[in-house]
Rosetta silent file (secondary structure, phi, psi, omega in degrees, C-alpha in Angstrom):
SEQUENCE: MQTKDDAPGAGMGAPAPLEGTALLVTEGEDYAAAWLQRLQAGTAQPDELAVILAFLGGEMLHGACRVIEKALGGLRHA
SCORE:     score description
SCORE:     0.000 S_00000001
   1 L     0.000  134.376 -177.317    0.000    0.000    0.000 S_00000001
   2 L   -86.387  133.549  176.719    1.347    3.389   -0.977 S_00000001
   3 L  -103.302  171.997 -179.558    1.538    6.053    1.712 S_00000001
   4 L   -65.880  -22.059 -179.945    1.738    9.789    1.270 S_00000001
   5 L   -76.965  -24.903  179.866    5.476    9.613    2.002 S_00000001
   6 L  -113.918   14.485  176.340    6.273    7.310   -0.938 S_00000001
   7 L   -71.403  154.103  177.587    3.702    8.663   -3.391 S_00000001
   8 L   -56.062  130.116  178.582    5.025   10.120   -6.659 S_00000001
   9 L    83.682    5.585 -178.884    6.241   13.636   -6.006 S_00000001
  10 L   -60.108  139.630  178.251    6.264   13.209   -2.226 S_00000001
  11 L    80.097   -4.399 -178.219    8.320   15.831   -0.460 S_00000001
  12 L   -85.225  -23.045 -177.673    8.423   18.073   -3.513 S_00000001
  13 L    73.996  174.244  179.023    5.678   20.398   -2.331 S_00000001
  14 L   -73.378  145.663  177.604    3.370   22.345   -4.589 S_00000001
  15 L   -64.925  148.922  176.821    4.969   24.016   -7.619 S_00000001
  16 L   -62.751  144.542 -178.655    5.603   27.703   -7.290 S_00000001
  17 H   -53.902  -35.718 -179.560    2.837   29.760   -8.904 S_00000001
  18 H   -64.779  -36.837  177.989    5.307   31.193  -11.419 S_00000001
  19 H   -61.943  -45.957  179.467    6.225   27.696  -12.605 S_00000001
  20 H   -62.486  -41.925  178.991    2.575   26.878  -13.252 S_00000001
  21 H   -64.103  -44.821 -179.912    2.031   30.182  -15.009 S_00000001
  22 H   -62.408  -38.387  178.875    5.113   29.729  -17.171 S_00000001
  23 H   -65.699  -39.396  178.426    3.977   26.258  -18.173 S_00000001
  24 H   -67.097  -40.913  177.364    0.557   27.563  -19.199 S_00000001
  25 H   -61.151  -44.594  179.739    2.113   30.388  -21.235 S_00000001
  26 H   -62.980  -40.125  178.874    4.382   27.872  -22.962 S_00000001
  27 H   -63.981  -41.625  176.428    1.456   25.583  -23.727 S_00000001
  28 H   -62.939  -40.126  177.003   -0.442   28.480  -25.301 S_00000001
  29 H   -61.778  -40.077  179.960    2.632   29.378  -27.339 S_00000001
  30 H   -64.176  -41.608  177.502    2.829   25.785  -28.567 S_00000001
  31 H   -60.101  -46.467 -178.358   -0.817   25.813  -29.720 S_00000001
  32 H   -67.040  -41.290 -179.617   -0.279   29.040  -31.666 S_00000001
  33 H   -63.325  -40.290  178.726    3.022   27.907  -33.176 S_00000001
  34 H   -65.129  -39.775  178.130    1.443   24.659  -34.367 S_00000001
  35 H   -66.053  -42.136  178.896   -1.435   26.593  -35.945 S_00000001
  36 H   -61.778  -37.743  176.939    0.977   28.986  -37.651 S_00000001
  37 H   -63.744  -42.818  178.068    2.888   26.026  -39.094 S_00000001
  38 H   -65.914  -37.478  178.130   -0.351   24.573  -40.465 S_00000001
  39 H   -62.549  -46.430  179.865   -1.308   27.994  -41.858 S_00000001
  40 H   -65.664  -30.337  178.750    2.036   28.340  -43.647 S_00000001
  41 H   -82.768   -7.232 -179.880    1.691   24.806  -45.005 S_00000001
  42 L    78.255   19.828 -178.117   -1.792   25.616  -46.290 S_00000001
  43 L  -110.827    0.190  178.903   -3.459   22.959  -44.152 S_00000001
  44 L   -74.983  140.541  177.265   -5.150   25.145  -41.505 S_00000001
  45 L   -81.807  151.617 -175.559   -8.938   25.239  -41.609 S_00000001
  46 L   -56.662  -37.978 -176.766  -10.612   28.686  -41.871 S_00000001
  47 L   -99.161    7.070 -175.131  -12.205   28.593  -38.403 S_00000001
  48 H   -62.330  -40.794 -179.184   -9.404   26.723  -36.649 S_00000001
  49 H   -63.238  -42.068  179.035   -7.845   29.812  -35.038 S_00000001
  50 H   -61.772  -41.027  179.064  -11.185   30.835  -33.524 S_00000001
  51 H   -64.566  -44.167  179.921  -11.664   27.356  -32.077 S_00000001
  52 H   -62.579  -48.635 -177.500   -8.163   27.329  -30.583 S_00000001
  53 H   -66.429  -32.740  176.618   -8.496   30.791  -29.041 S_00000001
  54 H   -67.445  -32.175  179.058  -11.942   29.955  -27.630 S_00000001
  55 H   -72.491  -37.543 -176.251  -10.413   26.881  -25.967 S_00000001
  56 L   -77.894  154.293  176.662   -7.518   28.793  -24.433 S_00000001
  57 L  -151.979  160.177  174.438   -7.882   31.014  -21.416 S_00000001
  58 H    55.996 -125.912 -175.574   -5.803   33.083  -19.060 S_00000001
  59 H   -68.114  -31.224  177.262   -2.082   32.520  -19.359 S_00000001
  60 H   -64.441  -41.841  178.327   -2.432   30.040  -22.225 S_00000001
  61 H   -64.647  -39.924  177.408   -4.269   32.692  -24.240 S_00000001
  62 H   -59.280  -45.617  179.741   -1.577   35.222  -23.361 S_00000001
  63 H   -63.492  -42.980  179.846    1.135   32.888  -24.676 S_00000001
  64 H   -63.471  -43.814 -179.584   -0.751   32.170  -27.881 S_00000001
  65 H   -65.387  -33.883  178.372   -1.365   35.853  -28.564 S_00000001
  66 H   -63.798  -42.153  179.352    2.301   36.636  -27.979 S_00000001
  67 H   -66.469  -42.291 -179.835    3.339   34.124  -30.670 S_00000001
  68 H   -66.106  -39.749  177.544    0.743   35.434  -33.124 S_00000001
  69 H   -60.629  -44.303  178.254    1.844   39.023  -32.433 S_00000001
  70 H   -62.545  -39.415 -179.964    5.459   38.109  -33.182 S_00000001
  71 H   -66.012  -28.675  178.463    4.395   36.380  -36.397 S_00000001
  72 L   -84.948    1.494  177.366    2.615   39.560  -37.461 S_00000001
  73 L    97.203   13.422  176.821    5.784   41.553  -36.947 S_00000001
  74 L    67.762   30.717 -179.623    5.153   42.775  -33.422 S_00000001
  75 L   -63.086  140.279  179.740    2.770   45.520  -34.499 S_00000001
  76 L  -122.998  144.890  175.466    1.562   47.678  -31.621 S_00000001
  77 L   -83.933  145.583  179.821   -1.492   49.877  -31.394 S_00000001
  78 L   -75.744    0.000    0.000   -0.945   53.536  -30.527 S_00000001
């Protein structure tokens, strides 16, 4: 029988909030980068970006938007 002391990750404690946030941002970046690759290859579906962005939230959405902004040349609104 497994106890809390020999469970996977025992003694590691909860991840720092920044680690969790960074992982979510990275995951959002990965979704956007994969979509951009499909777009450049001509295999992205017309509504695919809307579906992806609707699925993402919070930090994942932030990461995805950052990748898309960079792909557009980093344009900024005045």
